N, C-alpha and C positions, 0 to 999 in steps of 0.2 A: 504493500500500499504506500510506503514511503517513496518508492520509485515513481509511482503514478503521480504523487503529489509534487515530486521534484520536476517531472515533465510538465505538469500543469503550471507550476510556478514559472518555469523557463518560457513556456509558450505565452504566458500572460505578458512577459517582458517583451517578447518579439512581436506577438500578434495582437496584444491588447486584451481587454476584458471580453470574455467570450460572449456575454449577453449583449454588449455594445456592438461587437463585430457581427453577431448574428442579426441584430436588428437592422444595422446599416446595410448588410449584405442583402437581406430580404427586401428592404426598401429599394435598393438599386435594381434587383431582379424584377421587382414589381413594375418599376418604371420602364425597364426594357421590354417586359412582356406586354405592357399596355400600348406599345407602338404598333402601327400597322406593319412596319417593316419586319418586326420579330416573327410574324406569321410566315414570311417568305424564307426564313433561314432554314438551311438543312440542319438536321439533328446535331451534327458535330459543331456547327457554327454557334448554335444556341448554347450547347454545353460549354463551349470555350468561353463565350461571353459570360455565362453564369459563374464559371470558375474565376474569371477575371474580376467580376464584381466582388467575390469573396476576397480576392487578393487586394483589391482596392480598399475594401473595408478594413483589412488588416493593416495596410499602410497608414490609413487615416486614424486608426485606433491604437496602433502599437508603435513599433520602431520603424519610422519611415526610411531609415538608413540601412535597414536589413536588405542586403542585395538580393537575397533569395526571393523576396516578394516580387521585385522587379524582373528578375530572371524568369520566374514562373509565368508572369504575364506575357513576356516575350515568347516563352515556350508555347503557351496556348495559342498565340497568334501564329507562330511558326507551324504548329500542327494543322491549323486551318489552311494556311497557304499550301502546305504539302498535299492535303486532301483535295483542294481545288485543282492543283496541278495534276494529281493522279486521275481525277475525274475528266479533266480536259484531255489528257493523253489517251484515256480509254475511248473517249468520244472520237478523237482523231483516228485512232486505229480502227474503230468500228466503221467510220466513214470511208476510210481507205480500203478496207476489206470489201465493203459494199460496192465501191467504185470498181475495184479489181474484179469482183464477181460479175458485175454488169458488163465490163469489157470482155471477160472470158465468155460470157453467155452470147454476146454479139458475135464473137469469133467462131463459136461452135454452132451458131444458128444455121439451119439449112438455107440455101439460096432461095430467093423468091422464084416461084415457078414462072417460066416464060409465058407470055400471053400468046394465044393462038388466034 
């Protein structure tokens, strides 16, 4: 039990008071979710923004000089960029395969019958 208390005491120094962080984080998330744009986000974008909201709450409630908070926000943004790039690459490959199949089908199509 002492170990848990030590962890909680250390986290309070870096992250701030849990109740304050939770309230601020939930308020930020509520504000984000109340926008029309939030509905258009893919699941990974929404999750990343929600995690960022929690990190912002920690920055504003705890030690704003704790580099881990800032690095975590950067990490969540990077994960979204990577997923967007992955989705774009898959779309391009699918389009190229489709174009290649169309070309191959045209090459293998029987010639038009001659008119008589």
